[in-house]
N, C-alpha and C positions, 0 to 999 in steps of 0.2 A: 303243938297240933294245929296245922294250919285249917282257918275256916274256909267256909265255899267262897266268901267274897275275896279273900286273898288270892285264893286258887284263881279265880276268874280275871282278878286284875292281872296276875301274872301270865295267865294266858294272853290276853289282849295285847300286854307288852311284849311278848314274844312274837305275837303276828304281826305287830307294827314294826319291830327290827327286823323280821323277815321281809315284810314290804320294801323296808328301807333298804335293805340289801340287794333285792331284786330290782328296785328302781337304779340304785349305782350301777348294776351289773348292766342294765339296759342303756343307761346313758353313756358308759364305757365303749360299748358295742356300737352305740351310734356315732361317737366320735372316729372310732375304727373306720366305720363305712364312710363317713364324709371324709377321712383323709385319704383312703385309697381309691375314692373316687376319679381323683385326678389322673394316676396312671392310666385308670381303665380307659378314660376319654381320650387319652393321648394314643392308646394303643388302636383305638378304633379309627382314629385320625391316620395313624398310619397304614392300616389296612385299607382306608379309602385310598390314600395317595398310591397304595399298590395296585388297586384295581385300576386308577387313572393310568400308571405307568403301563399296566399289561396292556389297557386299549391301545395306548400311543405305540407299543411295541408290536400290536398286531397290526397297525397302521404301515408302521415301517417294514413289517415282514412283507406285507402285500406289496409295497412299493419296491422292495427287495427282490420279490419274485418276478416283477414286471421286466426289472432290469436283468434279471438272470435271464428271461426269456428271449431279451434282446441282444444278450452278449453273443459273439461268435466263438464257437468251439476252437480254441488255441492250443488245446493238448491233446495227444493221441490217447485212443479209448483204452489201450491198455494200462497206459500210466493214470490215467484217471480213475480206473478201476481201482488200482493199488493204492492211490491216494484216497479214494472214498472209503476202501476197507480200512485203512489207518483211521481216518477220521470216525469209523463207526465204532472201531474199538476204543478210541479215546473218548468219545461222547458216551459209550456204555460204562466206561470205567468212571467217568466224571457224573454219570447218572446215578451209580450205586452210592457213590460218597455223598450226593445230595441226599439220599434218603436218610441218613444220618442227621444232617442238617435238618430236615423237617421234623426228625423225633425231636432235634432240639428245640425248635419253634413250638411243637407241643409242650414240651417241658416249661419252656419260659410261659406260655399260657397258664399252665396248671399252678405254677409259682406265683403267676399273678392273680390268680384267683384265691390261693391260699393267703396272699397278701393283704386281702380283705378282713381276714381275721386275724394274722399275726402282724400288727402294724410295726414293731419293732425290726423284726427280721425282714421286712419289705424295705424299711428305711436302709437297712445295712447293704442291701443287694440289689437295690434298684439302679444305680450308677453301672455296675459290671453287665448288669442285665441290657440296660439300654445301648450300651456299646455292642454287644453281643447281638442284638436285635437287629442293629443296621449291618452288620456283616452278613447275617443270615438273610436279610432282605435282598441284599445285592446278590448273594449266591442264588436266591430263589429266582429274581429277575433273569438271571443268566441262565438258569436251569430251564426257565419257561421257553426262552429263546431258543437253547439248544433242541427243546423239545419240538418245536416247530420246524427247525433246520433238520431234524431226525427224520420228520415225517417226509421232507422234501427229498432227502438224501436217500431213503428207502425207495421212494418211486423211482429215482434215477437210477439206484441199484438195480431195480428190476428190469428197466430198460437195458442198463448196460449188460446184465445178465443174459438177455435175449441175443446182446449183438455178441458176446463171448461164445454163446452156443453156436452162431452162424460161423464164427471165427475158427470154433473148434471143427466144424465140419470141412470148413476151409482147409484147416490144418491136414484133416483125414484125406482128402483129396491130394494136398500137397505130399503126404506120406506113400499114399497111392503112385503119386508121380516119382517121388523117390526111388520105391520099387522099381518102376519101369525105368529109370536112369540106369539103377544098378544093373539088371538085365542089359541094358543097351552098353553099359561099361565092360560087363563081361564079353559082349560080343565084340566090343571095341578093341580087347586085348590080342583079339586075333590078327587086328592091324597092325603091323609092326611100326609103320611109319607115324602112327597117331600115340603109340603108347607114352612118349615122352611128355607129349603135350599133355596128355590126360593128367598124370601124375603132378605135372607142375601147376595145372589148374585146381586139384584137389588141394595141394598144400598151400598155395595162395589162398583158396577160400576158407582154409582152417584158420588162418592167422587172421583173416579178415573178419571172420566170425566171431573169434576172439576179441578182436579189436570192436567190433558193434557192441558186443556184449558189455564190455567195459563203457562204452559211451552211452547205451541204454540206462546202466545203472547210474552213472553219473548225472543222465537228465532226469531221471526219477526222483533222485533227491533234490536237484535243482528245482524241479517242478513243485514238489511238496512244500520248500520254503517259500517259493514264489507264491504259491496259493494262500500260505499263511499271510505272507507280506501283502498280499493283494487286498485281502478284507479291510487290513488296518488303512491301506492308501486310499481305496476306494471312496470314502466320506471326505478325506481332505481333497482329491483331485476334484470332485463335484462341487466343492466351495470354491476352490480355486479357479476353476474353469469360467464360472460365473463372473468373478472378479476380472479375469483376464479379457472375457469378452467385453466387459464394461470400459476396460482399459483401452483395450484394442479400437473400440468405437472412438474413444476422445482422441486417441492417436491419428487415426484414419482422418478425422475431422481437422486436428491441426495439421497435418500433412498436406490436406486440400487447401488449407487456408495460407500454408507457407507457400507452397507452389505458386498460388495465385500472386501472393505478394513478390516472390521473386520474379515471376515473370512481368509484373508491372515495374518492378525495380530495373530489371534488364531493358524493359523499353525505353524508360525515362533516360537511361544512362546512354543508351545507344543515341538518343535524339540528342542528348546534349553534346556527345562527342561529335556527331555530325556538323552540329552548328558551329562548334568551336574549332572544327578542323583538326581533329585528333582521335586516336583509337580509344576504346573504353579503358584501356590499361593505363593511360596516360600518357604514352610515347605519342610523339608529334609525327605525322606522315602516316605511310601505310603499316599495317601491323600484319605479320604472318600468323593467321590461326592455325596453320600446320606445323608451328616450328617445333613444337614438342614431339609431334609425330615422326618429323625427320631426324630427331636425335638418335643416335647409336644405342641401341640397347647393350647390356654387358654381354649376353650371349653371342652377339655378332663382334663385339671387340674382342672375345675370346676365339672365336673362329679365325679372327684375321692373323693371330698369332702362331696358326698351327703351320707347320710346313706341309707340303702337297705330298700325297700318300703315292708311292709307285704304283703303276697299273699292275694289278696280281688278279688272279683268278678267284672266283667266289669261294672256293673250298678253304683257300688260305686265309681271307678274311674271317671266315666261320671260326678257324683254329684261332687266330689273333684275338678274337673274342673270347673264346674259351680260356685261352691263357690269363686274359684279364681277370675273367671271373674268378679263376683259381688263386690269382695274386691277391684277389680282395677277399680271400676266404670265403667265397660264395659257391654253393653247389647246387647246379641245375641239372636235369638230365639233358643228356644230348638231343632227346626227342623234343624237349620243350623249347631248347634253344632254337631248333630248326624251325619249329612250329612259328615261332614270334618273328623269326627272321623272314619266313614266307608270307606271314600277314604284312608285314611291312611292306615286300615286294608287290604285292597284288592291290596297291592303294587306287588303282584306276576302275576296279571293280568294287572292292570293299573298301568303305571310307576309313575304318578305324580298327584297331584291336583294342578288345577289353580284358584285363587281366582282372579275373574276381576271385574272391576266396575271404577266409577268415583273415583277420589281421596278424601280421607278423609272418607271412610266408614267402617274403621277399618280392612281392609284386611291383614295388617302386625300383627297386635297384636293378632288376632286371632290364627295364628299358634304358634307365641311366647307365648303367656300365655296357650295355651293348651300342649304344650312340657313342661313348667315349672309346670303345674296341673298334668300331667301325669308322670313326673319322667323322661323325654326323654331330652337328649342332644340338644341344638338347635344352630346351625350356620347359620347367616345370610350372604349371599353373595351379595352385592350390584351390579347390572350388569350395566357395561358402556356403552355408546352408540358407542365407539370405537371397542368394542369385534368383532373379525370377525374369530376367530379360536380356538380350544379346548385347546390350550395353556392358553388362557385367564382364564379357569377354573382350570388347573390342575399345569400350570408352566411352565418352559423351561429351558434348559441348557445353560449355560453362558460360550460360547467357551474361553472368556478371563481369568475368574477365574478358569475353569476347574470343575464347580461346577454345580448341578442343583438346580434352585431357584424354589421351591414349593410355592403355595398359601397355605392358612389356610385349604381350602376345602381338597387338596392333602395330608396335615398332617393329618388331621381328619380322611379321608378315609384310610389311611396308619395305624392310630393308633388303626383302629377297625376292619381289615383285619386279621380274626384270623387264615386264611388259608396260608397266605404268610409273615406274621409278627408274630414272635414268641412272642414278647413281646404286643402284641395287648392286649386291653381292651376285657376281657370276660364279656358275659351276660350282656351287654349293648345295649340301642337303641339310636339313634341319628336322628335328623331332619336337614335336609338342605334346606333353604329357599332362592330360586333365586328371590331376590326383584327388583321389577319393570323388568321383565325378558325380555319385548318387547321393551326396549330401543335401543336395537341391535336386530338384526335379528336372531332368535332364530336357524335357521337351519344353521347358520355359526358356531356358537360356542357351541351347545347343540346337534345337531343332532345326531353326532357320538356317544356321551354320552349316550342319548337315547336309540340309537341302541344297547349300550352294556347292559344297563337294560331289554330290550326286550329280549336279547338273554341268559339272565340267566336261568340255569337249574331249574328244580325244587328243591324245598329246600331239599329233601330227596337225592339228585344226586349232590350237589355242592362239596362234599369230592372228586368226580371224576374228576382228573386234566384235562383230556381230554373232559369231558362233558362242564367245564367251561371256558376253552380257549378263545371262543369266545366272552365271556362276560368280561375278564380281560382287564383292561388298561396298555398297555406297555409304560413305560416311554421312552421317546427318548432321550436317553443318549449314546453318541458314546463312541467307545473304550471300550466298556464292553462287556464280553464273555455272560453274562446272566443279561440284563437289567430287573430292578425289574419289576413286575407285581402286580397291585392293583384288587382286586376282590370288585366291590360294592354290598354286600350280602343283604340280606333280614332283616339285623338290621339297614338298612339305610332307611329313609322317605324323600321323595322329594315332595315339595311344590314351588309353585311360585305364585308371585302377578303381576298384569297387570292392569295398567292404561290404559284408554281410552280416548286419546287425541290427538291433532295434531302433537306431538313430538313422537309418538310412531309407531312401526311396529305392523302389524295384524299377527296373529299366524298362521304358516304353517299347511296345511291340516294333516301332520304327527302328530304333536303334540297334535292337535285337536282330533285325532283318537285315541290317547294313553293317556289321562287326562281327568278326573272329572273336569269340569269347575263349579264352584261356581261363579254364577253373583250375586254381591252385587248391587241392586238397588238403587235408591236415597231415604232416608227415608221420611216418610209420615210426620213426625214431629220430631223434635230436642230434643233426652234425655237430662236430667239434668246431668249425668255423676256421679251420688253422689255414693260414696264408701259404700258399705255394709259389715261389719265385718272386721276379720284380715285376713291376708294373711298367709296362711299355709306354713312351710316349705317344700323344694323341695325334695322328697324323690325318690331314683332311681329304676326304673321300669326295673324288669328282663326281658331279651329276653324270658326265658321259660315262664313267664307271659303272655306276649305278644302273643307269640305263640299259647298259651291255648285259648285264646279269638278268633283265627281265625278259620274258617270252610272253606271247599272245596266247589267250584260250585256245585260237584258232590252230594252233600247233598240235593240238590233241584231238582235233575233231574227227581224225580217221584212225584214232587209237581205239579199236574197239575195248581193250582192256579198262579205259576210263569211260567211254560212252555207255557201255553195256552196263557197269556198276552204276553209274550216275541214274541210268533209266531205272535200275531197281530202287536206288534211293527214293527216286519220284513216286515210284509204287508204294515202297513202304510207308511214305509220309500220307500219300492218299488212303491208306488203310487207317492211319490215324486219325484221319479228318483233319489234318494239319498240311495240306498241300503247300507246294513252292512254285513259284513261277519263273519265268526265264532269266530274271536277273539274278537269283540266288543260284540256278543252274548253271550259268556263265561264269558265276563267282567260283563256285566248287572247280569247275574245270580249269580255270586260270590258276587257282591254287595248286592243282595237280600239275600244270604245265609248269609252274614257277618253282616247284619243291626242289631242293638242291640235291644233287647226286653226291653224296658224300660216303664215307668209309663207313661201314657199320649201318648204313640205312637201307631200306627195302623199298623206298622210290615209290613209285605210283601207290602202292597199298599201305604205306605210311599217311601219305598225303590224303587219301581218301576216309582213312581212318579218324585222321585229324578232323577232317569235315564234318564226319559222323558226331564227334565229339564237341567242336565247337558252333556247328551251325544247327544240327537238326535236333540234338538231345535238348539245348535250352528252349526249342520251340515246344517240346514236349510237356512243359511245366503245366500241372493241372489236370493231366490225363488221368480218368480213372484206371486204376491199375488192375482192378477185378474184370472190369469190362474190356479192357485192351490187353487181357494176358496173352491171346494167340498172336497179336501184332508183335509184342514186346519179345516173344519167342523168335519170330521169323528176323527181328532185327538184330536178336544176340546169334541167332545161325549165320546171318549174313556177315556180322563183324568177325565170328569166330572163322568161319569156312572160307566166305570170298575173301577177305581182308586180312585174316590171319593174326587178329590181334587179341589175343586172349585175355589179357589184363583190361582190354576196354569191356569185353564181354563180362567179365566179372565185376567189373566197376558197375554197370547196367543191372546186374543181377542185385548188387547190394543196394543199389539206390531203389529198386522195386521192393526189397525186402525192409529198408526202412519206411516206405510208403505203405505197406501194410496196416499201419496204426491210423493214418490219417485217410489213405485211401486213393490220396493223390499223388502223383509223381513229380518228385523233384530232384533233378541232376545233381549229385553231390560231388562230381570230378572223379579223377583216377589219378591214383598216386604209382608213379612210373619208377 
């Protein structure tokens, strides 16, 4: 039997053992808490960083919003609606996936809290949890950015939805107009003479609509890709632009310094040469600064090898050009060849012809093969993006060498200037082609030259030195009592090609107003390019024969078929708020007077339709289609009824359809 004292001692001992166990348990728990404090603190640091990133992201979003407001609209409304809808769907999908990630973040936090209690489990899982936390954090930042973008896109979507409703109203109006057209077509069936023309127009319109639908689908895909790429490139461009501005500033400073030093060196060398009785280049006696200008260029050397062409009529010469094109495997519509030929003939009233369109449509080959077929010398001048002055066309004076450094174009002009050069080629013609003329700003390097061409006196007055002085080009050669002058006479023909892409500049109004613009549209189908026949040798066309083909605009002054329609064209352009003056009016009449009478042509009707295409439609660029709808309807009616050119009327309608997205008219050409 245990005594009371023994029981008391055992009770006290049990209490002490229990206290020791409790103390050990508390110590172990304290150790776990201390060990888990590190990850908890690290998590709070990450959360602070996340908040800092969020603030930075908000600042960037505000800056991006400002830039968006400053950006010009570069895509049509319908394509932008489609792109925004796709982006919205992608953002919603990504937003749903991010909800799972947020649940993962919450799970990570719960696991972190459990780690305070379960030290061993935390040590085993802490490494993969950190990696997963970084991934989730990046996804979360992206999600926050997408959230802010989604709000902006929602606002834009609401604005575009309003515009879509307006377009739907416009569509209903067009449908009503379509019903009206159907009634008119049923009435037109009663007119036997107009039946075939209406059927042809409907079939052509269906084919063009299919082509336009394919082009729109392709443009939508390209726009979606471009918008994705644009966001990535925008930041890089901003950084590079700042660096480019800094480098350009340094280059400008160095260029100014180099120019100053070169001028000083030239002056010192000239002084030394004069004191030693020699020229700057080291030769004794007099030195001819025009020696290189007087050298015969390759184009003139080639022309000297040609046999003279027999005198022939204009129609036979055009047929010879057609045979050469077929022998080269080139296929141009006869209407296009006649239009280019006539544009070359009217160089007294219209200074040049411009062949515009997408790359690969034969813009450069037409002038080259036309010149070879006609027996005209051909000089191609490739325009460089850095051109910014008339010296790039004609050449410059080298102060160090004391010589004028001419271009091939300057040598060719000098070799054909019978008025200022006694050794010039007689009775010959030459064409100069400015290839890709809008790679540089045309008004920088060609505006002065174009003014000289426009200032040329009438062909009968070129012998008067006082009459032609404003048209002559004086070469900038210092220390010459009478610097040489070059007169660009009527034995010179000027043409230019113009690609239409993001690397080129648009033509100035001065060039558009003084040129016949032949726009090459995309082909409806790809030709096989098979050569037919042999290439005939080139025979030199005499200037006398060329001049005999030309006629003055006065020859149609009493032709009411021409004058009445030109007056209608004046009235149409006045309605468009794009009037033209006497110069363009006389140029149109000169074109009509010089249009060749060939088999298969319609004479004056084709000529005036060409001038609507080449002179008037380019001037309508930027006209609001919605507000000018009645004017465009009058223009199409004039082209279709008065000029009988259904293809041109359909092309105008097609350009208007393409302009419904942007609202502004852009002439896209006609495929014949």
